[in-house]
Backbone and ligand atoms as CSV (ligand in chain L), in Angstrom:
chain,resi,resn,atom,element,x,y,z
A,1,MET,N,N,-1.267,47.815,-80.722
A,1,MET,CA,C,-0.432,48.743,-81.606
A,1,MET,C,C,-1.036,50.072,-81.706
A,2,PRO,N,N,-0.237,51.208,-81.464
A,2,PRO,CA,C,-0.898,52.500,-81.628
A,2,PRO,C,C,-1.176,52.940,-82.995
A,3,GLU,N,N,-2.302,53.533,-83.182
A,3,GLU,CA,C,-2.641,54.033,-84.449
A,3,GLU,C,C,-1.706,55.128,-84.990
A,4,ASN,N,N,-1.526,55.147,-86.330
A,4,ASN,CA,C,-0.570,56.223,-86.859
A,4,ASN,C,C,-1.467,57.424,-87.087
A,5,ILE,N,N,-0.768,58.532,-87.518
A,5,ILE,CA,C,-1.494,59.786,-87.630
A,5,ILE,C,C,-2.598,59.766,-88.662
A,6,PHE,N,N,-2.355,59.017,-89.863
A,6,PHE,CA,C,-3.455,59.024,-90.850
A,6,PHE,C,C,-4.645,58.233,-90.305
A,7,GLN,N,N,-4.432,57.187,-89.528
A,7,GLN,CA,C,-5.583,56.549,-88.998
A,7,GLN,C,C,-6.404,57.428,-87.993
A,8,LYS,N,N,-5.628,58.302,-87.324
A,8,LYS,CA,C,-6.324,59.165,-86.387
A,8,LYS,C,C,-7.080,60.234,-87.163
A,9,ILE,N,N,-6.678,60.618,-88.377
A,9,ILE,CA,C,-7.425,61.515,-89.170
A,9,ILE,C,C,-8.711,60.892,-89.731
A,10,ILE,N,N,-8.535,59.601,-90.040
A,10,ILE,CA,C,-9.729,58.854,-90.615
A,10,ILE,C,C,-10.734,58.868,-89.427
A,11,SER,N,N,-10.327,58.551,-88.147
A,11,SER,CA,C,-11.318,58.457,-87.060
A,11,SER,C,C,-11.594,59.749,-86.428
A,12,ARG,N,N,-11.047,60.808,-87.044
A,12,ARG,CA,C,-11.427,62.132,-86.555
A,12,ARG,C,C,-10.771,62.426,-85.029
A,13,GLU,N,N,-9.870,61.627,-84.610
A,13,GLU,CA,C,-9.143,61.955,-83.409
A,13,GLU,C,C,-8.335,63.178,-83.504
A,14,ILE,N,N,-7.824,63.422,-84.699
A,14,ILE,CA,C,-7.015,64.760,-84.872
A,14,ILE,C,C,-7.643,65.412,-86.144
A,15,PRO,N,N,-7.605,66.655,-86.211
A,15,PRO,CA,C,-8.283,67.450,-87.354
A,15,PRO,C,C,-7.459,67.462,-88.657
A,16,ALA,N,N,-8.058,67.500,-89.652
A,16,ALA,CA,C,-7.391,67.753,-90.966
A,16,ALA,C,C,-8.191,68.514,-91.962
A,17,ASP,N,N,-7.665,69.054,-92.987
A,17,ASP,CA,C,-8.457,69.859,-93.907
A,17,ASP,C,C,-8.865,68.749,-94.916
A,18,ILE,N,N,-9.982,68.012,-94.719
A,18,ILE,CA,C,-10.537,66.968,-95.406
A,18,ILE,C,C,-11.328,67.579,-96.648
A,19,ILE,N,N,-10.999,67.165,-97.906
A,19,ILE,CA,C,-11.656,67.720,-99.048
A,19,ILE,C,C,-12.537,66.740,-99.795
A,20,TYR,N,N,-12.270,65.439,-99.392
A,20,TYR,CA,C,-13.259,64.455,-100.026
A,20,TYR,C,C,-13.287,63.197,-99.163
A,21,GLU,N,N,-14.360,62.483,-98.994
A,21,GLU,CA,C,-14.442,61.222,-98.257
A,21,GLU,C,C,-15.558,60.401,-98.949
A,22,ASP,N,N,-15.277,59.103,-98.929
A,22,ASP,CA,C,-16.360,58.132,-99.247
A,22,ASP,C,C,-16.175,56.852,-98.521
A,23,ASP,N,N,-16.759,55.769,-98.824
A,23,ASP,CA,C,-16.739,54.640,-97.924
A,23,ASP,C,C,-15.273,54.103,-97.894
A,24,LEU,N,N,-14.531,54.224,-98.977
A,24,LEU,CA,C,-13.180,53.615,-99.059
A,24,LEU,C,C,-12.072,54.335,-98.818
A,25,CYS,N,N,-12.143,55.740,-98.998
A,25,CYS,CA,C,-10.927,56.624,-98.970
A,25,CYS,C,C,-11.330,58.008,-98.409
A,26,LEU,N,N,-10.167,58.674,-98.223
A,26,LEU,CA,C,-10.258,60.068,-97.688
A,26,LEU,C,C,-9.225,60.844,-98.507
A,27,ALA,N,N,-9.448,62.179,-98.588
A,27,ALA,CA,C,-8.501,62.948,-99.265
A,27,ALA,C,C,-8.342,64.283,-98.352
A,28,PHE,N,N,-7.177,64.780,-97.986
A,28,PHE,CA,C,-7.031,65.990,-97.139
A,28,PHE,C,C,-5.717,66.641,-97.535
A,29,ARG,N,N,-5.794,68.005,-97.346
A,29,ARG,CA,C,-4.564,68.843,-97.673
A,29,ARG,C,C,-3.327,68.559,-96.750
A,30,ASP,N,N,-2.168,68.423,-97.383
A,30,ASP,CA,C,-1.019,68.115,-96.742
A,30,ASP,C,C,-0.577,69.212,-95.792
A,31,VAL,N,N,-0.340,69.026,-94.565
A,31,VAL,CA,C,0.102,69.978,-93.595
A,31,VAL,C,C,1.291,70.812,-93.894
A,32,SER,N,N,2.100,70.244,-94.758
A,32,SER,CA,C,3.349,70.940,-95.210
A,32,SER,C,C,3.494,70.840,-96.696
A,33,PRO,N,N,2.585,71.768,-97.422
A,33,PRO,CA,C,2.465,71.659,-98.864
A,33,PRO,C,C,3.732,71.941,-99.590
A,34,GLN,N,N,3.986,71.070,-100.599
A,34,GLN,CA,C,5.169,71.297,-101.474
A,34,GLN,C,C,4.831,71.882,-102.795
A,35,ALA,N,N,3.732,72.238,-103.070
A,35,ALA,CA,C,3.180,72.846,-104.294
A,35,ALA,C,C,1.928,73.591,-103.913
A,36,PRO,N,N,1.429,74.493,-104.681
A,36,PRO,CA,C,0.237,75.294,-104.440
A,36,PRO,C,C,-0.994,74.360,-104.076
A,37,THR,N,N,-1.104,73.241,-104.862
A,37,THR,CA,C,-2.072,72.118,-104.406
A,37,THR,C,C,-1.267,71.025,-104.022
A,38,HIS,N,N,-1.524,70.431,-102.824
A,38,HIS,CA,C,-0.918,69.338,-102.242
A,38,HIS,C,C,-1.734,68.481,-101.324
A,39,VAL,N,N,-2.452,67.447,-102.021
A,39,VAL,CA,C,-3.405,66.703,-101.318
A,39,VAL,C,C,-2.981,65.298,-101.128
A,40,LEU,N,N,-3.380,64.714,-99.982
A,40,LEU,CA,C,-3.037,63.308,-99.814
A,40,LEU,C,C,-4.350,62.394,-99.824
A,41,ILE,N,N,-4.130,61.420,-100.681
A,41,ILE,CA,C,-5.392,60.421,-100.807
A,41,ILE,C,C,-5.009,59.171,-100.145
A,42,ILE,N,N,-5.814,58.771,-99.250
A,42,ILE,CA,C,-5.520,57.540,-98.465
A,42,ILE,C,C,-6.640,56.542,-98.453
A,43,PRO,N,N,-6.364,55.276,-98.387
A,43,PRO,CA,C,-7.501,54.309,-98.161
A,43,PRO,C,C,-7.876,54.225,-96.744
A,44,LYS,N,N,-9.129,53.979,-96.381
A,44,LYS,CA,C,-9.575,53.795,-95.028
A,44,LYS,C,C,-8.976,52.506,-94.455
A,45,LYS,N,N,-8.807,51.447,-95.352
A,45,LYS,CA,C,-8.201,50.226,-94.956
A,45,LYS,C,C,-6.787,50.445,-94.478
A,46,PRO,N,N,-6.331,49.882,-93.380
A,46,PRO,CA,C,-5.066,50.080,-92.910
A,46,PRO,C,C,-4.007,49.325,-93.719
A,47,ILE,N,N,-3.481,49.826,-94.798
A,47,ILE,CA,C,-2.473,49.261,-95.590
A,47,ILE,C,C,-1.157,50.178,-95.357
A,48,LYS,N,N,-0.054,49.550,-95.009
A,48,LYS,CA,C,1.083,50.325,-94.657
A,48,LYS,C,C,1.788,51.057,-95.830
A,49,SER,N,N,1.815,50.410,-96.891
A,49,SER,CA,C,2.640,50.944,-98.064
A,49,SER,C,C,2.149,50.260,-99.297
A,50,ILE,N,N,2.582,50.577,-100.518
A,50,ILE,CA,C,2.420,49.888,-101.763
A,50,ILE,C,C,2.856,48.509,-101.600
A,51,ASP,N,N,3.985,48.287,-100.837
A,51,ASP,CA,C,4.551,46.992,-100.613
A,51,ASP,C,C,3.594,46.038,-99.881
A,52,GLN,N,N,2.614,46.650,-99.256
A,52,GLN,CA,C,1.736,45.720,-98.500
A,52,GLN,C,C,0.335,45.666,-99.138
A,53,VAL,N,N,0.182,46.163,-100.332
A,53,VAL,CA,C,-1.051,45.963,-101.084
A,53,VAL,C,C,-1.183,44.513,-101.532
A,54,ALA,N,N,-2.346,43.955,-101.224
A,54,ALA,CA,C,-2.665,42.501,-101.481
A,54,ALA,C,C,-3.394,42.432,-102.812
A,55,ASP,N,N,-3.397,41.262,-103.372
A,55,ASP,CA,C,-4.024,41.104,-104.651
A,55,ASP,C,C,-5.585,41.369,-104.560
A,56,GLU,N,N,-6.092,41.124,-103.362
A,56,GLU,CA,C,-7.503,41.379,-103.112
A,56,GLU,C,C,-7.886,42.859,-103.115
A,57,ASP,N,N,-6.783,43.735,-103.105
A,57,ASP,CA,C,-6.988,45.158,-103.034
A,57,ASP,C,C,-7.168,45.793,-104.451
A,58,VAL,N,N,-7.269,45.063,-105.439
A,58,VAL,CA,C,-7.185,45.585,-106.841
A,58,VAL,C,C,-8.371,46.573,-107.102
A,59,GLU,N,N,-9.589,46.215,-106.625
A,59,GLU,CA,C,-10.506,47.235,-106.834
A,59,GLU,C,C,-10.330,48.497,-106.057
A,60,LEU,N,N,-9.862,48.344,-104.819
A,60,LEU,CA,C,-9.608,49.549,-103.968
A,60,LEU,C,C,-8.483,50.374,-104.688
A,61,MET,N,N,-7.536,49.789,-105.203
A,61,MET,CA,C,-6.425,50.599,-105.865
A,61,MET,C,C,-7.097,51.346,-107.191
A,62,GLY,N,N,-7.928,50.623,-107.860
A,62,GLY,CA,C,-8.636,51.292,-108.984
A,62,GLY,C,C,-9.442,52.534,-108.516
A,63,HIS,N,N,-10.148,52.274,-107.403
A,63,HIS,CA,C,-10.926,53.419,-106.747
A,63,HIS,C,C,-10.145,54.588,-106.401
A,64,LEU,N,N,-8.967,54.316,-105.829
A,64,LEU,CA,C,-8.052,55.458,-105.365
A,64,LEU,C,C,-7.606,56.230,-106.647
A,65,TRP,N,N,-7.264,55.576,-107.672
A,65,TRP,CA,C,-6.708,56.177,-108.937
A,65,TRP,C,C,-7.831,57.075,-109.578
A,66,LEU,N,N,-9.053,56.407,-109.637
A,66,LEU,CA,C,-10.225,57.288,-110.140
A,66,LEU,C,C,-10.466,58.517,-109.306
A,67,THR,N,N,-10.311,58.228,-107.948
A,67,THR,CA,C,-10.572,59.442,-107.049
A,67,THR,C,C,-9.563,60.495,-107.285
A,68,ILE,N,N,-8.313,60.115,-107.478
A,68,ILE,CA,C,-7.193,61.082,-107.813
A,68,ILE,C,C,-7.553,61.889,-109.066
A,69,ARG,N,N,-8.052,61.086,-109.973
A,69,ARG,CA,C,-8.294,61.743,-111.445
A,69,ARG,C,C,-9.434,62.687,-111.195
A,70,ASN,N,N,-10.560,62.364,-110.372
A,70,ASN,CA,C,-11.624,63.207,-110.149
A,70,ASN,C,C,-11.261,64.454,-109.295
A,71,LEU,N,N,-10.360,64.241,-108.331
A,71,LEU,CA,C,-9.880,65.384,-107.570
A,71,LEU,C,C,-9.066,66.348,-108.333
A,72,ALA,N,N,-8.147,65.749,-109.168
A,72,ALA,CA,C,-7.409,66.745,-110.013
A,72,ALA,C,C,-8.294,67.508,-110.896
A,73,ASN,N,N,-9.371,66.988,-111.405
A,73,ASN,CA,C,-10.290,67.744,-112.173
A,73,ASN,C,C,-10.962,68.852,-111.329
A,74,GLU,N,N,-11.456,68.480,-110.216
A,74,GLU,CA,C,-12.228,69.414,-109.283
A,74,GLU,C,C,-11.237,70.536,-108.842
A,75,LEU,N,N,-9.970,70.127,-108.737
A,75,LEU,CA,C,-9.081,71.260,-108.111
A,75,LEU,C,C,-8.411,71.999,-109.302
A,76,LYS,N,N,-8.880,71.709,-110.528
A,76,LYS,CA,C,-8.631,72.513,-111.662
A,76,LYS,C,C,-7.122,72.413,-112.075
A,77,LEU,N,N,-6.523,71.254,-111.971
A,77,LEU,CA,C,-5.144,70.992,-112.308
A,77,LEU,C,C,-4.996,70.801,-113.755
A,78,GLU,N,N,-5.667,71.583,-114.625
A,78,GLU,CA,C,-5.741,71.215,-116.080
A,78,GLU,C,C,-4.351,71.386,-116.713
A,79,LYS,N,N,-3.521,72.104,-116.182
A,79,LYS,CA,C,-2.130,72.223,-116.717
A,79,LYS,C,C,-1.163,70.989,-116.473
A,80,GLY,N,N,-1.658,70.133,-115.517
A,80,GLY,CA,C,-0.986,68.934,-115.233
A,80,GLY,C,C,-0.608,68.879,-113.777
A,81,TYR,N,N,-0.197,67.643,-113.333
A,81,TYR,CA,C,-0.020,67.411,-111.903
A,81,TYR,C,C,0.919,66.164,-111.810
A,82,ARG,N,N,1.269,65.853,-110.593
A,82,ARG,CA,C,2.088,64.730,-110.287
A,82,ARG,C,C,1.444,63.885,-109.156
A,83,VAL,N,N,1.581,62.584,-109.278
A,83,VAL,CA,C,1.095,61.652,-108.241
A,83,VAL,C,C,2.283,60.903,-107.734
A,84,VAL,N,N,2.398,60.925,-106.427
A,84,VAL,CA,C,3.690,60.258,-105.869
A,84,VAL,C,C,3.261,59.423,-104.673
A,85,ALA,N,N,3.768,58.213,-104.664
A,85,ALA,CA,C,3.637,57.316,-103.485
A,85,ALA,C,C,5.029,56.882,-102.962
A,86,ASN,N,N,5.455,57.520,-101.900
A,86,ASN,CA,C,6.845,57.162,-101.351
A,86,ASN,C,C,6.599,55.829,-100.598
A,87,CYS,N,N,7.622,54.894,-100.862
A,87,CYS,CA,C,7.561,53.528,-100.194
A,87,CYS,C,C,8.863,53.200,-99.539
A,88,GLY,N,N,8.736,53.041,-98.178
A,88,GLY,CA,C,9.887,52.564,-97.425
A,88,GLY,C,C,10.844,53.613,-97.124
A,89,TRP,N,N,11.994,53.203,-96.575
A,89,TRP,CA,C,13.022,54.187,-96.094
A,89,TRP,C,C,13.579,54.939,-97.278
A,90,ASP,N,N,14.107,54.188,-98.260
A,90,ASP,CA,C,14.732,54.811,-99.444
A,90,ASP,C,C,13.811,55.636,-100.169
A,91,GLY,N,N,12.513,55.353,-100.184
A,91,GLY,CA,C,11.465,56.049,-100.899
A,91,GLY,C,C,11.085,57.286,-100.150
A,92,GLY,N,N,11.498,57.492,-98.950
A,92,GLY,CA,C,11.191,58.658,-98.209
A,92,GLY,C,C,9.798,58.669,-97.447
A,93,GLN,N,N,9.359,57.443,-97.252
A,93,GLN,CA,C,7.968,57.384,-96.625
A,93,GLN,C,C,8.166,57.577,-95.151
A,94,THR,N,N,7.367,58.616,-94.605
A,94,THR,CA,C,7.473,58.920,-93.215
A,94,THR,C,C,6.211,58.526,-92.439
A,95,VAL,N,N,5.119,58.234,-93.140
A,95,VAL,CA,C,3.956,57.747,-92.428
A,95,VAL,C,C,3.589,56.509,-92.934
A,96,ASP,N,N,3.489,55.410,-91.929
A,96,ASP,CA,C,3.190,54.078,-92.303
A,96,ASP,C,C,1.720,53.814,-92.520
A,97,HIS,N,N,1.145,54.550,-93.462
A,97,HIS,CA,C,-0.235,54.230,-94.015
A,97,HIS,C,C,-0.246,54.706,-95.476
A,98,LEU,N,N,-0.497,53.843,-96.316
A,98,LEU,CA,C,-0.520,54.046,-97.749
A,98,LEU,C,C,-1.071,55.419,-98.133
A,99,HIS,N,N,-0.342,56.188,-98.882
A,99,HIS,CA,C,-1.020,57.461,-99.267
A,99,HIS,C,C,-0.355,57.925,-100.642
A,100,PHE,N,N,-1.145,58.622,-101.428
A,100,PHE,CA,C,-0.705,59.151,-102.728
A,100,PHE,C,C,-0.723,60.711,-102.503
A,101,HIS,N,N,0.445,61.294,-102.871
A,101,HIS,CA,C,0.443,62.747,-102.902
A,101,HIS,C,C,-0.033,63.246,-104.279
A,102,LEU,N,N,-0.920,64.181,-104.357
A,102,LEU,CA,C,-1.393,64.796,-105.511
A,102,LEU,C,C,-0.854,66.179,-105.484
A,103,LEU,N,N,0.044,66.552,-106.351
A,103,LEU,CA,C,0.774,67.831,-106.412
A,103,LEU,C,C,0.539,68.557,-107.747
A,104,GLY,N,N,0.312,69.805,-107.584
A,104,GLY,CA,C,0.102,70.579,-108.841
A,104,GLY,C,C,-0.038,72.142,-108.511
A,105,GLY,N,N,-0.257,72.900,-109.591
A,105,GLY,CA,C,-0.271,74.348,-109.444
A,105,GLY,C,C,1.058,74.979,-109.690
A,106,ARG,N,N,2.034,74.250,-110.010
A,106,ARG,CA,C,3.327,74.932,-110.405
A,106,ARG,C,C,4.022,73.855,-111.339
A,107,LEU,N,N,5.095,74.394,-112.012
A,107,LEU,CA,C,5.825,73.519,-112.849
A,107,LEU,C,C,6.668,72.624,-111.900
A,108,LEU,N,N,6.614,71.335,-111.998
A,108,LEU,CA,C,7.325,70.433,-111.074
A,108,LEU,C,C,8.618,69.900,-111.814
A,109,SER,N,N,9.724,69.956,-111.098
A,109,SER,CA,C,10.989,69.553,-111.742
A,109,SER,C,C,11.142,68.102,-111.704
A,110,TRP,N,N,12.001,67.498,-112.530
A,110,TRP,CA,C,12.390,66.182,-112.645
A,110,TRP,C,C,13.768,65.977,-112.916
A,111,PRO,N,N,14.596,65.026,-112.410
A,111,PRO,CA,C,14.071,64.006,-111.393
A,111,PRO,C,C,13.964,64.557,-109.982
A,112,PRO,N,N,13.176,63.821,-109.158
A,112,PRO,CA,C,12.966,64.247,-107.756
A,112,PRO,C,C,14.389,63.875,-107.041
A,113,GLY,N,N,14.468,64.626,-105.845
A,113,GLY,CA,C,15.739,64.424,-105.164
A,113,GLY,C,C,15.984,63.012,-104.456
L,1,AMP,P1,P,5.507,60.609,-96.892
L,1,AMP,O1,O,6.785,61.404,-96.465
L,1,AMP,O2,O,5.447,60.300,-98.306
L,1,AMP,O3,O,5.260,59.520,-95.947
L,1,AMP,O4,O,4.386,61.683,-96.731
L,1,AMP,C1,C,3.747,62.012,-95.541
L,1,AMP,C2,C,3.158,63.297,-95.676
L,1,AMP,O5,O,2.181,63.547,-94.586
L,1,AMP,C3,C,4.027,64.599,-95.578
L,1,AMP,O6,O,4.041,65.282,-96.783
L,1,AMP,C4,C,3.505,65.343,-94.425
L,1,AMP,O7,O,3.637,66.775,-94.545
L,1,AMP,C5,C,2.166,64.876,-94.271
L,1,AMP,N1,N,1.492,64.968,-92.986
L,1,AMP,C6,C,2.052,64.575,-91.800
L,1,AMP,N2,N,1.143,64.802,-90.818
L,1,AMP,C7,C,-0.010,65.270,-91.292
L,1,AMP,C8,C,-1.132,65.839,-90.874
L,1,AMP,N3,N,-1.499,65.682,-89.561
L,1,AMP,N4,N,-2.032,66.397,-91.714
L,1,AMP,C9,C,-1.734,66.413,-92.985
L,1,AMP,N5,N,-0.581,66.092,-93.540
L,1,AMP,C10,C,0.277,65.467,-92.703
């Protein structure tokens, strides 16, 4: 099965503006930013979407959320930010590798489209 684009970023087969990495996850700037700050946080484990998260992934999920918190702090999003995980067709997911969008740097409207 061919690797998707985020797996190729993890393996460095294609370049990305990586701003954080540890044993479990990677964070890089979105190639098509929807806000002044738009970062994607992904697990290195190949999980397709929230729908495919297993019970055994509970610590990994906690780690991703704490990483998001730390990045938001480092990126100085003190006025606020939004974390989005699109899931499946109706959710607007276009890359089949679990990812969290961290968006900030402007006032974000609600509800999303
Ligand atoms: P989603 O639509 O929730 O699946 O989000 C996928 C995101 O990945 C989109 O915001 C894209 O702009 C972004 N994206 C796709 N390819 C790349 C890439 N090579 N580097 C960085 N971001 C990417």
